[in-house]
C-alpha positions as CSV (number, residue, x, y, z in Angstrom):
1,M,74.2,-59.8,-8.7
2,T,72.8,-59.1,-12.2
3,L,72.4,-55.7,-13.8
4,A,68.6,-56.1,-13.8
5,E,68.6,-56.9,-10.1
6,L,70.7,-53.8,-9.4
7,L,68.7,-51.4,-11.4
8,E,65.3,-52.7,-10.2
9,N,66.2,-52.6,-6.5
10,E,67.2,-49.1,-5.3
11,A,68.1,-50.3,-1.8
12,L,70.5,-52.9,-3.3
13,R,71.9,-50.2,-5.6
14,Q,72.5,-47.8,-2.8
15,S,74.1,-50.5,-0.6
16,E,76.5,-51.7,-3.4
17,F,77.3,-48.1,-4.5
18,P,77.2,-45.7,-1.6
19,V,77.9,-42.7,-3.8
20,T,74.3,-43.0,-5.1
21,R,73.1,-41.9,-1.6
22,V,74.7,-38.5,-1.9
23,G,74.4,-37.5,-5.5
24,T,74.7,-38.5,-9.2
25,F,78.2,-39.6,-10.1
26,L,78.9,-39.5,-13.8
27,A,82.7,-39.2,-13.8
28,H,84.1,-42.8,-14.2
29,A,86.5,-41.7,-16.9
30,G,88.2,-39.7,-14.2
31,V,88.5,-41.2,-10.7
32,C,85.6,-43.5,-9.7
33,A,83.8,-43.6,-6.4
34,L,84.5,-47.0,-4.7
35,P,81.7,-49.6,-4.5
36,R,81.0,-51.1,-1.1
37,R,82.6,-54.5,-1.7
38,V,85.8,-52.8,-2.9
39,M,85.9,-50.7,0.3
40,E,85.2,-53.7,2.4
41,A,88.0,-55.7,0.8
42,M,90.4,-52.9,1.5
43,R,89.1,-52.3,5.0
44,Q,89.4,-56.0,5.9
45,H,93.0,-56.0,4.8
46,V,93.9,-52.8,6.7
47,E,92.2,-54.1,9.9
48,G,94.3,-57.3,9.6
49,C,97.4,-55.2,9.2
50,G,97.0,-54.0,12.8
51,E,97.3,-57.5,14.2
52,G,100.6,-58.5,12.6
53,D,102.7,-58.8,9.4
54,Q,100.8,-57.0,6.6
55,E,101.4,-59.8,4.2
56,A,100.5,-62.6,6.6
57,G,96.8,-61.7,6.5
58,L,96.4,-62.2,2.8
59,P,94.3,-65.2,1.7
60,A,96.2,-68.2,0.3
61,G,96.8,-67.7,-3.4
62,F,95.9,-64.0,-3.3
63,F,98.3,-62.8,-6.0
64,G,97.6,-65.7,-8.2
65,R,93.9,-65.1,-8.1
66,T,94.2,-61.4,-8.8
67,R,96.3,-62.3,-11.9
68,E,93.8,-64.9,-13.0
69,L,90.9,-62.5,-12.7
70,A,92.7,-59.9,-14.8
71,A,93.7,-62.6,-17.3
72,R,90.1,-63.7,-17.6
73,L,89.0,-60.2,-18.4
74,L,91.7,-59.8,-21.1
75,G,91.6,-63.2,-22.6
76,A,95.2,-63.8,-21.5
77,A,97.2,-66.2,-19.4
78,A,97.9,-65.4,-15.7
79,G,101.6,-65.6,-16.3
80,E,101.3,-62.6,-18.7
81,I,99.9,-60.3,-16.0
82,A,102.1,-58.1,-13.8
83,L,100.6,-56.1,-10.9
84,V,102.6,-52.9,-11.1
85,G,100.4,-50.0,-10.2
86,P,99.7,-46.8,-12.3
87,T,99.2,-46.9,-16.0
88,S,102.0,-44.3,-16.4
89,L,104.5,-46.7,-14.7
90,A,103.5,-49.7,-16.8
91,L,103.7,-47.8,-20.1
92,S,107.1,-46.4,-19.0
93,Y,108.3,-50.0,-18.3
94,V,107.5,-50.9,-21.9
95,A,109.1,-47.9,-23.4
96,A,112.3,-48.3,-21.3
97,G,112.6,-52.1,-21.6
98,L,112.5,-52.7,-25.4
99,P,115.8,-53.0,-27.3
100,W,115.6,-49.9,-29.4
101,E,118.2,-49.1,-32.1
102,R,119.0,-45.7,-33.5
103,G,116.9,-45.2,-36.6
104,D,113.9,-47.1,-35.3
105,N,110.6,-45.4,-35.3
106,L,107.3,-45.7,-33.4
107,V,103.8,-44.3,-33.9
108,V,101.7,-42.4,-31.3
109,Y,98.8,-40.0,-31.3
110,F,100.1,-36.7,-29.9
111,D,96.7,-35.7,-28.4
112,D,96.4,-38.9,-26.4
113,Y,96.5,-38.7,-22.6
114,P,100.0,-37.5,-21.7
115,S,100.9,-40.7,-19.9
116,N,100.7,-42.5,-23.2
117,V,102.8,-39.9,-25.0
118,Y,105.7,-38.8,-22.8
119,P,107.3,-42.2,-22.3
120,W,107.6,-42.5,-26.1
121,L,108.7,-39.0,-26.7
122,A,111.5,-39.6,-24.2
123,L,113.0,-42.2,-26.6
124,R,114.1,-39.5,-29.0
125,R,117.2,-39.2,-26.9
126,R,118.0,-42.8,-27.9
127,G,117.7,-42.0,-31.6
128,V,114.2,-43.3,-32.0
129,Q,111.9,-41.3,-34.4
130,V,108.4,-40.6,-33.0
131,R,105.7,-40.4,-35.6
132,C,102.4,-38.8,-34.8
133,V,99.3,-40.2,-36.6
134,R,96.8,-37.6,-37.9
135,A,93.2,-37.8,-37.0
136,P,90.3,-36.0,-38.8
137,A,88.8,-35.1,-35.4
138,L,89.9,-35.4,-31.8
139,G,90.7,-39.0,-31.0
140,Q,89.2,-40.3,-34.2
141,L,91.8,-42.9,-35.0
142,E,91.1,-45.3,-37.8
143,P,93.4,-48.3,-38.6
144,A,94.1,-47.0,-42.1
145,E,95.5,-43.6,-40.8
146,V,97.6,-45.4,-38.3
147,L,99.0,-47.9,-40.8
148,A,99.9,-45.0,-43.1
149,E,102.6,-44.0,-40.6
150,V,104.1,-47.6,-40.5
151,D,107.1,-48.5,-42.5
152,A,110.0,-51.0,-42.4
153,R,111.7,-49.3,-39.5
154,T,108.5,-49.1,-37.3
155,R,109.0,-51.2,-34.2
156,L,105.9,-50.3,-32.2
157,V,102.5,-48.5,-32.3
158,A,101.3,-47.1,-28.9
159,L,97.7,-45.9,-28.7
160,A,94.8,-45.7,-26.2
161,S,91.9,-48.0,-26.5
162,C,89.6,-44.9,-26.2
163,H,90.2,-41.2,-26.3
164,F,89.9,-39.7,-22.8
165,V,88.1,-36.5,-24.0
166,S,86.2,-37.2,-27.2
167,G,85.3,-40.8,-26.3
168,W,86.2,-42.3,-29.7
169,R,86.9,-46.0,-29.1
170,L,89.7,-47.6,-31.2
171,D,89.1,-50.7,-33.2
172,H,92.1,-52.3,-31.6
173,Q,91.4,-55.8,-32.9
174,T,91.5,-54.7,-36.6
175,L,94.5,-52.5,-36.1
176,G,96.3,-55.1,-34.0
177,R,95.8,-57.9,-36.5
178,A,97.2,-55.7,-39.3
179,L,100.2,-54.8,-37.1
180,R,100.9,-58.4,-36.2
181,E,101.0,-59.2,-40.0
182,R,103.6,-56.5,-40.4
183,N,105.6,-57.7,-37.4
184,V,105.0,-54.4,-35.6
185,L,104.5,-54.4,-31.8
186,F,101.3,-53.0,-30.4
187,C,101.0,-51.3,-26.9
188,L,97.6,-50.4,-25.7
189,D,96.7,-47.9,-22.9
190,A,93.4,-49.6,-22.0
191,I,92.4,-47.6,-18.9
192,Q,89.3,-46.1,-20.6
193,T,87.8,-49.4,-21.7
194,L,88.9,-52.1,-19.3
195,G,85.9,-52.9,-17.2
196,A,83.5,-51.1,-19.6
197,F,84.0,-52.8,-23.0
198,P,85.6,-56.1,-24.1
199,T,89.3,-55.4,-24.3
200,T,91.0,-58.6,-25.3
201,V,94.6,-59.0,-26.2
202,E,94.6,-61.5,-29.1
203,Y,96.4,-59.0,-31.2
204,V,98.0,-56.8,-28.5
205,D,101.5,-57.2,-27.2
206,F,101.5,-54.9,-24.2
207,L,98.6,-53.4,-22.3
208,A,98.4,-51.2,-19.2
209,A,95.4,-50.1,-17.1
210,D,95.0,-48.8,-13.6
211,A,91.9,-49.7,-11.5
212,H,90.5,-46.3,-10.6
213,K,88.2,-45.7,-13.6
214,W,85.9,-48.3,-15.2
215,L,87.3,-51.2,-13.1
216,L,85.9,-49.5,-10.0
217,G,89.0,-49.9,-7.9
218,P,91.5,-47.7,-6.0
219,C,94.2,-45.5,-7.4
220,G,97.6,-46.9,-8.0
221,A,96.6,-50.5,-8.4
222,G,96.8,-51.6,-12.0
223,I,98.0,-54.3,-14.4
224,L,100.6,-54.7,-17.1
225,Y,100.0,-57.4,-19.7
226,V,103.1,-58.6,-21.6
227,R,102.6,-61.3,-24.2
228,A,104.5,-64.4,-23.1
229,A,106.6,-64.7,-26.3
230,L,107.9,-61.1,-25.6
231,Q,108.9,-61.4,-22.0
232,E,112.5,-62.3,-22.7
233,R,112.6,-59.4,-25.2
234,L,111.1,-56.8,-22.8
235,A,113.8,-56.3,-20.2
236,P,112.7,-55.2,-16.7
237,A,113.4,-51.6,-16.1
238,V,113.7,-52.0,-12.3
239,Y,115.4,-54.6,-10.1
240,G,114.5,-55.8,-6.6
241,W,114.0,-58.7,-4.3
242,H,110.8,-59.8,-5.8
243,N,111.6,-60.0,-9.6
244,V,115.2,-61.3,-9.3
245,R,116.0,-64.6,-7.7
246,C,117.4,-64.3,-4.2
247,P,116.9,-67.4,-2.1
248,N,116.6,-66.6,1.6
249,F,116.9,-62.9,0.6
250,T,120.6,-63.3,-0.2
251,T,122.0,-61.5,-3.2
252,Q,123.3,-63.8,-6.0
253,E,126.1,-63.1,-8.4
254,E,123.9,-63.7,-11.5
255,I,120.7,-61.8,-12.1
256,V,118.0,-64.3,-12.9
257,F,114.4,-62.9,-13.3
258,Q,111.1,-64.6,-12.5
259,P,110.0,-66.9,-15.4
260,D,106.8,-64.9,-16.2
261,A,105.4,-61.4,-15.9
262,R,106.3,-61.3,-12.2
263,R,109.7,-60.2,-13.6
264,Y,108.2,-56.6,-13.8
265,E,107.2,-56.6,-10.1
266,A,110.4,-55.4,-8.5
267,G,109.5,-55.0,-4.8
268,T,106.8,-55.1,-2.2
269,A,103.3,-54.8,-3.6
270,N,100.6,-52.2,-2.9
271,L,98.7,-54.7,-0.8
272,V,95.7,-52.5,0.1
273,G,95.3,-51.4,-3.5
274,L,95.5,-54.9,-4.8
275,A,92.8,-56.0,-2.4
276,G,90.6,-53.4,-3.9
277,L,91.7,-54.3,-7.5
278,Q,90.8,-57.9,-6.9
279,A,87.3,-56.9,-5.6
280,G,86.7,-54.6,-8.5
281,L,87.7,-57.3,-11.0
282,E,85.3,-59.7,-9.3
283,L,82.5,-57.2,-9.5
284,V,83.0,-56.5,-13.2
285,L,83.2,-60.2,-14.1
286,E,80.1,-60.9,-12.0
287,V,78.0,-58.4,-13.8
288,G,79.6,-59.3,-17.2
289,V,81.6,-57.0,-19.4
290,E,79.4,-57.7,-22.4
291,V,76.3,-56.8,-20.4
292,I,78.1,-53.6,-19.1
293,A,79.1,-52.6,-22.7
294,T,75.5,-53.0,-24.0
295,E,74.2,-50.9,-21.1
296,L,76.8,-48.2,-21.7
297,R,76.0,-48.0,-25.4
298,R,72.3,-47.6,-24.5
299,K,73.1,-44.8,-22.1
300,R,75.3,-43.1,-24.6
301,A,72.7,-43.2,-27.3
302,W,70.1,-41.7,-25.0
303,L,72.4,-38.9,-23.8
304,V,73.6,-38.0,-27.3
305,S,70.0,-37.6,-28.5
306,A,68.8,-35.7,-25.5
307,L,71.8,-33.3,-25.4
308,T,71.6,-32.6,-29.1
309,A,67.9,-31.7,-28.6
310,K,69.0,-29.2,-25.9
311,G,71.3,-27.4,-28.4
312,C,74.5,-29.1,-27.3
313,V,77.4,-30.1,-29.6
314,V,78.5,-33.7,-28.8
315,W,81.8,-35.2,-29.8
316,H,81.4,-38.1,-32.2
317,G,77.6,-38.1,-31.6
318,A,77.0,-40.0,-34.8
319,C,80.0,-42.4,-34.6
320,P,79.6,-46.0,-35.5
321,E,78.6,-48.4,-32.7
322,A,82.0,-50.0,-32.9
323,N,83.6,-46.7,-31.9
324,A,81.1,-45.7,-29.2
325,S,82.3,-45.7,-25.6
326,G,81.1,-44.8,-22.2
327,I,82.2,-41.2,-22.6
328,V,80.0,-38.4,-23.8
329,A,81.7,-35.0,-24.1
330,F,79.7,-31.9,-25.1
331,H,79.5,-28.2,-24.9
332,R,76.8,-25.7,-25.6
333,P,77.9,-22.9,-27.9
334,T,75.6,-20.4,-26.2
335,E,76.9,-20.9,-22.7
336,D,80.2,-20.8,-20.9
337,T,81.2,-24.4,-20.2
338,T,82.8,-23.6,-16.9
339,C,79.6,-22.0,-15.7
340,L,77.6,-25.0,-17.0
341,H,79.9,-27.4,-15.1
342,A,79.5,-25.4,-11.9
343,R,75.7,-25.5,-12.3
344,L,75.8,-29.3,-12.7
345,T,78.0,-29.6,-9.6
346,A,75.6,-27.4,-7.6
347,A,72.8,-29.7,-8.7
348,G,74.7,-32.7,-7.2
349,V,75.8,-34.1,-10.6
350,V,79.5,-35.0,-10.7
351,T,81.0,-34.7,-14.1
352,S,84.5,-33.8,-15.5
353,L,85.6,-30.5,-17.1
354,R,88.1,-31.1,-19.9
355,A,89.5,-29.1,-22.8
356,D,91.2,-29.7,-26.2
357,R,94.4,-28.2,-27.5
358,T,92.6,-25.1,-28.7
359,G,91.3,-24.3,-25.3
360,Q,87.7,-25.3,-26.0
361,S,86.1,-26.7,-22.8
362,Y,83.8,-29.7,-22.6
363,I,81.6,-31.4,-20.0
364,R,82.5,-35.1,-20.0
365,L,79.8,-37.5,-18.9
366,S,80.9,-41.0,-18.1
367,P,78.2,-43.0,-16.4
368,H,78.7,-46.7,-15.4
369,F,76.4,-49.6,-15.5
370,Y,74.8,-48.9,-12.1
371,N,73.7,-45.3,-13.0
372,T,69.9,-45.1,-13.6
373,D,68.0,-43.4,-16.3
374,D,66.7,-40.9,-13.7
375,E,70.3,-39.9,-12.9
376,L,70.9,-39.2,-16.5
377,Q,67.8,-37.1,-16.7
378,R,69.1,-35.0,-13.8
379,V,71.8,-33.7,-16.3
380,L,69.0,-32.6,-18.7
381,R,67.1,-30.9,-15.9
382,A,70.2,-29.0,-14.8
383,L,70.7,-27.8,-18.4
């Protein structure tokens, strides 16, 4: 299925994305509606679970294929992919597993999504200094500002690939290259770009992303990428039958981990969720992430222009293309944002209501590749 085929055939679009039959869904930066093929993959697995062992019904090589699909999307090796669930859990594994020393420091952005701040703040009790990079505007992180916080005792920089409210997309390639030259580790929360924009790991050491946003998968089914050269250094934070050697399920005297990223998968997997994750990865790769990114940039440019003409203030409306994402957050100074959000909801347009640290509220639009121009125009009609 190509993007052109999907957008030119409304019957196909409604079949592949059932949510389009009931309204306009523009909230993929929150929790997505599931495509038909993702639901079918999960349904098939659940139905098989009623006929015997829940694991027995999985296709041969299921876990390996899921890792391979994720690796293809990231430009990684399958042995660098762990299937661990929520982004919060994966990021916490990285924070807990590194060999920190008292006096080390790390760099974060305090106004990132809390899941990518709290695991690092918790390291203060181990004597790690947490430095917060300053941004000229919400989420507007430039490599130079980040590098200004890095010194000889900086061990890691942990940032999001895109800000969850303002939509500013980080130039993670440029920043990652500079950090690699300084021998500083780089951890990326990629949940707001993976499946929407190319998010490769050439200069990334750790990456986490759940499936329930731009990957069009279910909640609680995500990936953790750990660069192969660092897997001995990042100690698993949890132990179980799956990541520690136990032939015939018998406990051994010595703890020997799996030889690759499976060492971070301690126990029984979320099989239903992984069935959906695999289908979501297949869908994104079938359409093509470069194609998706081009389409999302086009949609964003149209929305920014149209909303500005309606008297709305748009976050980073004039940002460089390299920093544009699938998120468009705005407010109208002459109208209460909560009331505006309610009006959009009443019109059948699903959006997200978000706020910054000052309490200012915003409507966050986050269309995906399958949304049509007419669906975007419904936002303008509701305004």
